DOPA-448626 format. One record per residue: residue number from 1; residue in one letter; x negated, y, z negated of N, C-alpha, C in turn. Coordinates in pm, 1 decimal, decimal comma. Atoms other than C-alpha are relative to their C-alpha. Layout:
N
+-----+--------+----------+----------+----------+----------+----------+----------+----------+----------+----------+
| num | residu |      n_x |      n_y |      n_z |     ca_x |     ca_y |     ca_z |      c_x |      c_y |      c_z |
+-----+--------+----------+----------+----------+----------+----------+----------+----------+----------+----------+
| NUM |      A |        X |        Y |        Z |        X |        Y |        Z |        X |        Y |        Z |
...
+-----+--------+----------+----------+----------+----------+----------+----------+----------+----------+----------+
This chain:
47
+-----+--------+----------+----------+----------+----------+----------+----------+----------+----------+----------+
| num | residu |      n_x |      n_y |      n_z |     ca_x |     ca_y |     ca_z |      c_x |      c_y |      c_z |
+-----+--------+----------+----------+----------+----------+----------+----------+----------+----------+----------+
|   1 |      X |      0,6 |     81,5 |    127,2 |  -1240,7 |    139,3 |    334,2 |     43,5 |   -119,5 |      5,8 |
|   2 |      X |    -11,1 |     48,0 |     29,0 |  -1284,1 |   -103,5 |    245,5 |     96,5 |   -111,5 |   -122,9 |
|   3 |      X |    -32,8 |    -38,0 |    135,6 |  -1107,9 |   -230,7 |    -72,3 |    -22,9 |   -182,1 |    -14,5 |
|   4 |      X |     57,9 |    104,9 |     65,5 |  -1215,2 |   -589,4 |   -251,3 |     59,1 |    -45,2 |   -109,2 |
|   5 |      X |   -148,4 |     84,9 |    113,5 |  -1041,3 |   -833,4 |   -486,5 |    -69,1 |    116,1 |    -99,9 |
|   6 |      X |     12,0 |    -74,6 |    110,5 |  -1017,4 |   -654,6 |   -792,4 |     13,8 |    121,6 |     -6,3 |
|   7 |      X |     19,5 |   -169,6 |    -48,3 |  -1019,7 |   -295,5 |   -665,3 |    130,9 |     29,0 |    -33,2 |
|   8 |      X |   -134,3 |   -111,9 |    -57,5 |   -744,7 |     -3,9 |   -608,1 |    -42,7 |    100,2 |     78,7 |
|   9 |      X |     -6,6 |   -143,0 |    -69,7 |   -666,8 |    259,4 |   -424,9 |    147,2 |     38,8 |    -12,8 |
|  10 |      X |   -155,6 |    -84,0 |     -0,7 |   -397,7 |    537,7 |   -389,1 |     -1,6 |     70,8 |    101,3 |
|  11 |      X |    -91,2 |    -14,8 |   -148,3 |   -210,1 |    582,4 |    -70,2 |     97,5 |    168,1 |    -28,8 |
|  12 |      X |    -47,8 |   -125,5 |     -5,5 |   -116,2 |    982,0 |    -60,4 |    186,7 |    -90,9 |     36,5 |
|  13 |      X |    -79,6 |    -36,1 |      7,1 |    260,8 |   1041,6 |    -13,3 |     25,5 |     11,3 |     93,5 |
|  14 |      X |    -28,9 |    -64,7 |   -150,2 |    425,4 |   1068,8 |    307,5 |   -147,5 |    -24,1 |     79,8 |
|  15 |      X |    140,7 |     32,0 |   -104,3 |    116,0 |    943,2 |    482,3 |      1,2 |   -183,2 |     89,0 |
|  16 |      X |    -46,0 |    158,3 |    -70,4 |    217,8 |    619,5 |    751,6 |   -124,3 |    -86,6 |    -97,2 |
|  17 |      X |     72,1 |     67,7 |      2,0 |      9,7 |    343,0 |    616,4 |   -107,2 |    -65,3 |    117,9 |
|  18 |      X |     64,9 |     29,7 |    -83,3 |   -265,8 |    221,3 |    833,6 |    -79,0 |   -106,0 |    -34,3 |
|  19 |      X |     46,7 |    115,1 |     61,8 |   -432,0 |    -51,6 |    656,1 |     -2,4 |   -119,2 |    105,1 |
|  20 |      X |    -28,1 |    171,2 |    -37,6 |   -523,6 |   -432,6 |    799,7 |    -48,8 |    -91,6 |     12,8 |
|  21 |      X |    169,5 |     77,6 |     46,2 |   -701,0 |   -723,1 |    692,3 |    -74,3 |    -73,8 |    126,6 |
|  22 |      X |     89,6 |    -14,7 |    -13,1 |  -1004,7 |   -696,7 |    821,2 |    -56,1 |   -190,0 |     23,2 |
|  23 |      X |     98,0 |     89,2 |    -45,1 |  -1120,2 |  -1060,1 |    806,1 |    133,1 |   -131,5 |    128,4 |
|  24 |      X |    -38,4 |     98,6 |    -85,0 |   -989,1 |  -1368,7 |   1034,5 |    -19,2 |   -151,4 |    -51,4 |
|  25 |      X |     -5,1 |    122,0 |      5,7 |  -1018,1 |  -1601,4 |    810,0 |     63,6 |    -57,2 |   -159,7 |
|  26 |      X |    -62,8 |     14,7 |    114,2 |   -852,1 |  -1528,9 |    477,1 |    149,3 |     49,5 |     33,7 |
|  27 |      X |    -73,0 |      1,8 |    -13,2 |   -545,4 |  -1459,0 |    429,4 |     26,6 |    151,2 |   -100,0 |
|  28 |      X |      1,6 |   -106,3 |     57,3 |   -456,3 |  -1077,6 |    303,6 |    109,2 |     41,9 |   -139,5 |
|  29 |      X |   -122,6 |     53,0 |     72,2 |   -265,4 |  -1076,3 |    -84,2 |     20,6 |    169,4 |    -88,9 |
|  30 |      X |     -5,3 |   -120,9 |     44,7 |   -136,0 |   -711,7 |   -192,6 |    157,8 |     26,4 |   -105,3 |
|  31 |      X |   -111,6 |      1,0 |     50,2 |     89,1 |   -579,4 |   -452,6 |    -23,0 |    101,4 |      1,2 |
|  32 |      X |    -40,4 |   -150,3 |     -7,3 |    259,6 |   -219,6 |   -401,7 |     98,9 |     31,3 |   -123,6 |
|  33 |      X |    -62,3 |    -81,5 |     36,0 |    327,2 |      9,9 |   -711,7 |     33,9 |    114,6 |     73,3 |
|  34 |      X |    -23,2 |   -148,3 |    -31,7 |    564,4 |    271,4 |   -626,1 |     38,9 |    112,7 |   -114,2 |
|  35 |      X |    -31,0 |   -106,9 |    105,6 |    572,8 |    563,4 |   -865,6 |     68,5 |    128,0 |     62,3 |
|  36 |      X |    -83,9 |   -138,1 |    -18,8 |    839,5 |    859,8 |   -922,9 |     36,8 |     68,9 |   -121,2 |
|  37 |      X |    -52,3 |    -95,5 |    105,0 |   1027,5 |   1087,8 |  -1119,4 |    142,5 |   -118,4 |    -47,5 |
|  38 |      X |   -140,5 |    106,3 |     66,0 |   1331,4 |    882,3 |  -1355,2 |     59,2 |     39,1 |     82,0 |
|  39 |      X |   -127,3 |    -36,0 |    -57,0 |   1642,2 |    911,0 |  -1146,6 |    -23,2 |     41,7 |    153,5 |
|  40 |      X |     44,0 |     10,2 |   -128,1 |   1453,6 |    976,4 |   -813,2 |     51,6 |    -84,7 |    102,8 |
|  41 |      X |    -30,7 |     90,7 |    -42,6 |   1599,0 |    801,2 |   -541,6 |    -73,7 |    -78,8 |    107,7 |
|  42 |      X |     71,0 |     89,8 |    -63,1 |   1406,3 |    523,9 |   -348,8 |    -17,3 |     -6,5 |    150,3 |
|  43 |      X |    -92,8 |      2,5 |   -155,3 |   1432,0 |    582,2 |     35,8 |   -163,8 |    -64,6 |     91,3 |
|  44 |      X |    117,6 |     14,6 |   -122,4 |   1174,4 |    394,1 |    273,5 |     34,1 |    -48,5 |    134,4 |
|  45 |      X |    -33,1 |     -9,4 |   -105,5 |   1211,1 |    434,1 |    638,9 |    -30,8 |   -115,8 |     83,8 |
|  46 |      X |    -25,8 |    105,7 |   -128,6 |   1275,1 |    182,1 |    891,5 |    -35,2 |    -22,4 |     75,6 |
|  47 |      X |      5,3 |      3,3 |   -136,3 |   1136,5 |     79,7 |   1175,2 |    -12,4 |    -99,5 |    104,6 |
+-----+--------+----------+----------+----------+----------+----------+----------+----------+----------+----------+
C-alpha cells in the first residue's frame, strides 16, 4: 500500500511494522498516535 500526503492508515495491534520509504529523493515524515484504554501501561519492546 502506498500512503500519500494527507492520507492515513491503521496498523493493527501486535503486528510488526513493515513500512519503508519508497522514495530515493524525499524524506519520510510520519506522525504516530497510540490509542489504548485509560490506565493501560504503554510498552513497546526494543530490539
